[in-house]
C-alpha positions as CSV (number, residue, x, y, z in Angstrom):
1,M,-19.8,-11.2,15.9
2,P,-21.2,-10.5,19.3
3,S,-20.8,-7.0,20.7
4,R,-18.2,-6.4,23.3
5,L,-20.3,-3.6,24.9
6,Y,-22.6,-3.9,27.8
7,P,-26.2,-4.2,26.7
8,E,-27.2,-0.8,28.0
9,D,-24.2,0.8,26.1
10,Q,-25.1,-1.1,23.0
11,E,-28.7,0.2,23.3
12,R,-27.3,3.8,23.4
13,V,-25.1,3.2,20.4
14,D,-28.0,1.7,18.4
15,A,-30.3,4.6,19.4
16,Y,-27.6,7.1,18.3
17,L,-27.1,5.4,15.0
18,N,-30.8,5.2,14.3
19,Q,-31.3,9.0,14.6
20,P,-32.3,10.6,11.3
21,A,-29.1,12.6,11.1
22,N,-27.0,9.5,11.3
23,R,-29.0,7.4,8.7
24,V,-27.4,8.9,5.6
25,E,-27.5,6.7,2.5
26,R,-24.1,6.6,0.9
27,K,-23.1,5.3,-2.5
28,P,-20.7,2.3,-2.4
29,F,-17.0,3.1,-2.3
30,N,-15.5,3.2,-5.8
31,V,-11.8,2.4,-5.9
32,W,-11.5,3.2,-9.7
33,L,-12.9,6.7,-9.2
34,L,-10.4,7.4,-6.4
35,L,-7.5,6.1,-8.5
36,G,-8.7,8.2,-11.5
37,V,-8.9,11.4,-9.4
38,I,-5.4,10.8,-8.0
39,L,-4.0,10.0,-11.4
40,A,-5.6,13.1,-12.9
41,S,-4.3,15.3,-10.1
42,V,-0.7,14.0,-10.5
43,I,-0.8,14.4,-14.2
44,G,-2.3,17.9,-13.9
45,M,0.2,19.1,-11.4
46,G,3.0,17.6,-13.5
47,L,1.8,19.5,-16.5
48,I,1.5,22.8,-14.5
49,A,5.1,22.3,-13.2
50,R,6.4,21.7,-16.7
51,M,4.6,24.8,-18.0
52,L,6.0,27.0,-15.1
53,A,9.5,25.6,-15.7
54,S,9.3,26.4,-19.3
55,L,8.3,30.0,-18.5
56,V,11.1,30.4,-15.9
57,L,13.8,28.8,-18.0
58,V,13.2,30.7,-21.3
């Protein structure tokens, strides 16, 4: 896909992205890890809510 920027603007963007601070290697996005963290959080908060409810309603 061709750039919609002017050539001089594209050069500035390329220079910025090639700076050492902006060239961070990242691991690929893992959907299953995200879903696992969300599921664990929801289950954990649900268990805490049930525990607190049992303490209050005794």
